[in-house]
C-alpha positions in Angstrom: -11.4 -56.5 25.7 -11.6 -53.3 23.7 -14.9 -53.1 21.8 -14.5 -49.5 20.7 -14.4 -49.2 16.9 -11.6 -47.0 15.4 -12.9 -43.8 13.8 -13.6 -44.1 10.1 -10.9 -42.6 7.9 -13.5 -40.2 6.4 -14.5 -39.0 9.8 -10.9 -38.0 10.6 -10.4 -36.3 7.3 -13.6 -34.3 7.8 -12.5 -33.2 11.2 -9.2 -32.0 9.8 -10.9 -30.2 7.0 -13.3 -28.4 9.3 -10.4 -27.3 11.5 -8.6 -26.0 8.4 -11.7 -24.1 7.3 -12.1 -22.5 10.7 -8.4 -21.5 10.8 -8.6 -20.0 7.3 -11.7 -18.0 8.2 -10.1 -16.7 11.4 -7.0 -15.6 9.5 -9.2 -14.0 6.8 -11.1 -12.0 9.4 -7.9 -10.8 11.1 -6.6 -9.6 7.7 -9.8 -7.7 7.0 -10.1 -6.3 10.5 -6.6 -4.8 10.3 -7.5 -2.6 7.3 -7.7 1.0 8.7 -11.2 2.4 8.0 -9.7 5.9 7.7 -7.6 4.8 4.8 -10.6 3.4 3.0 -12.5 6.6 3.7 -9.7 8.6 2.1 -10.1 6.6 -1.1 -13.8 7.2 -1.1 -13.1 10.9 -0.9 -10.6 10.6 -3.7 -13.1 8.9 -6.0 -15.8 11.4 -5.1 -13.4 14.2 -6.1 -12.3 12.5 -9.2 -15.9 12.0 -10.3 -16.8 15.6 -9.7 -13.8 16.8 -11.7 -14.4 14.3 -14.6 -11.1 12.6 -14.0 -10.3 9.1 -15.3 -9.7 6.2 -12.9 -7.4 3.4 -14.2 -7.2 0.1 -12.4 -4.5 -2.6 -12.9 -3.3 -5.9 -11.5 -2.0 -9.3 -12.5 -3.6 -12.7 -12.1 -6.3 -12.6 -9.4 -5.8 -8.9 -9.2 -6.5 -8.5 -12.9 -9.9 -10.2 -12.2 -10.3 -7.8 -9.2 -9.6 -4.8 -11.5 -12.3 -6.0 -13.9 -14.8 -6.6 -11.1 -14.2 -3.2 -9.6 -14.5 -1.5 -13.0 -17.8 -3.2 -13.5 -19.2 -2.2 -10.1 -17.9 1.4 -10.2 -18.7 1.9 -13.9 -22.3 0.4 -13.7 -23.6 0.2 -10.1 -21.9 3.3 -8.5 -22.3 5.3 -11.7 -26.1 4.7 -11.7 -26.5 6.7 -8.4 -23.5 9.1 -8.6 -23.9 12.7 -9.8 -22.2 11.7 -13.0 -20.9 8.4 -14.4 -17.4 7.3 -13.3 -14.8 7.3 -16.0 -13.2 4.0 -15.0 -11.1 1.7 -17.1 -9.4 -1.6 -16.3 -6.0 -1.8 -17.9 -6.0 -5.6 -17.6 -9.0 -6.3 -19.9 -8.0 -5.5 -23.5 -6.4 -8.8 -24.4 -5.5 -7.9 -28.0 -3.8 -4.7 -27.0 -2.1 -6.4 -24.0 -0.7 -9.2 -26.1 0.5 -6.8 -28.7 2.4 -4.8 -26.1 3.8 -7.9 -24.5 4.9 -9.3 -27.9 6.3 -6.2 -29.5 7.7 -4.4 -26.5 7.7 -6.1 -23.1 5.3 -7.5 -20.5 6.8 -5.0 -18.1 5.3 -2.2 -20.3 1.8 -3.7 -20.3 0.2 -0.9 -18.3 2.5 2.0 -19.0 1.9 1.8 -22.7 -1.9 2.1 -22.1 -1.5 4.9 -19.6 0.6 6.8 -22.2 -2.4 6.7 -24.6 -5.2 7.5 -22.1 -3.9 9.2 -18.9 -3.7 12.9 -18.1 -2.4 14.8 -15.1 -4.8 14.6 -12.2 -6.2 11.2 -13.2 -6.2 8.3 -10.6 -4.5 5.0 -11.0 -5.3 2.1 -8.6 -2.6 -0.6 -8.5 -3.5 -3.9 -6.7 -0.9 -6.5 -6.0 0.0 -9.1 -3.3 3.7 -8.9 -3.7 3.9 -5.2 -4.7 6.9 -6.0 -6.8 5.5 -6.9 -10.3 7.7 -5.0 -12.8 4.7 -3.9 -14.9 3.0 -2.4 -11.8 6.1 -0.8 -10.6 6.7 0.8 -14.0 3.1 2.0 -14.1 3.3 3.5 -10.6 6.6 5.2 -11.3 5.2 6.6 -14.6 2.0 7.8 -13.0 3.9 9.7 -10.2 6.2 11.3 -12.8 3.2 12.5 -14.9 1.1 13.9 -12.1 -1.4 11.1 -11.6 -2.7 10.2 -8.1 -1.5 6.7 -7.3 -3.3 4.3 -5.0 -1.6 1.0 -4.1 -3.3 -2.0 -2.4 -0.5 -4.4 -1.5 0.2 -7.4 0.8 2.4 -7.6 3.8 5.6 -7.6 1.7 4.7 -4.1 0.5 7.1 -4.1 -2.4 8.4 -1.3 -4.6 4.9 -0.3 -5.7 4.3 1.0 -2.2 7.1 3.5 -2.5 5.3 5.2 -5.4 1.9 5.5 -3.7 0.1 8.7 -2.7 -2.4 6.5 -1.0 -1.3 3.1 0.4 -3.3 0.3 2.1 -1.2 -2.7 3.2 -3.1 -5.9 3.9 -1.2 -7.5 6.7 -0.8 -11.0 5.3 1.3 -12.7 2.5 -1.2 -15.4 1.6 -2.3 -14.7 -2.0 -5.9 -15.8 -1.6 -6.5 -13.9 1.7 -4.8 -10.7 0.4 -6.7 -10.7 -2.9 -10.0 -11.3 -1.0 -9.3 -8.4 1.3 -8.3 -6.2 -1.6 -11.6 -7.0 -3.3 -13.4 -6.2 0.0 -11.7 -2.8 -0.1 -12.7 -2.3 -3.8 -16.2 -3.3 -3.0 -16.4 -0.8 -0.2 -15.3 1.9 -2.6 -18.2 1.1 -4.9 -20.9 0.4 -2.3 -20.0 3.6 -0.5 -21.7 5.3 -3.5 -24.4 2.7 -4.0 -25.5 2.5 -0.4 -24.3 5.6 1.4 -23.0 8.6 -0.5 -26.0 9.4 -2.5 -28.9 8.1 -0.4 
């Protein structure tokens, strides 16, 4: 006679959940570990040079990467600027809701970032475009316009690369297509760019 009680349903679910978490973390670590340190170092150099020359740094992205753009702008504009030789001139193009909706309503969502660059950007400025797909029309348009007008273009994209990658002077591909993982690694990269100044460059 079998006296062993079957496992409780909650116990089975918890085991599956823990296994999924472990797998997610492992995949996240692989994606981050695949980012070339030399590529990140080149972006730190670029930001240092832009800061020294008083160049503007524009950041843009959609959805989660719009949030990443705002987060990066806050960290570079406040934290890194507090210890840099001079404040960074950094602006998120995904933050001005009134202007963005006016552009989208009167022109096109595809022109969301280009229209703002036309107002603010000058030759030699830097634009950072962050995208998982690399194919968002508004980012492709911004990247193309930036290259045509002498801006330095930086693209952080996922494994699909997309058209944005074709217009990048500096490209970092996160070797994954999972939106959450790619956006997290992109924010890791953006954090490194800020904390290089906050913890290393000027200490």
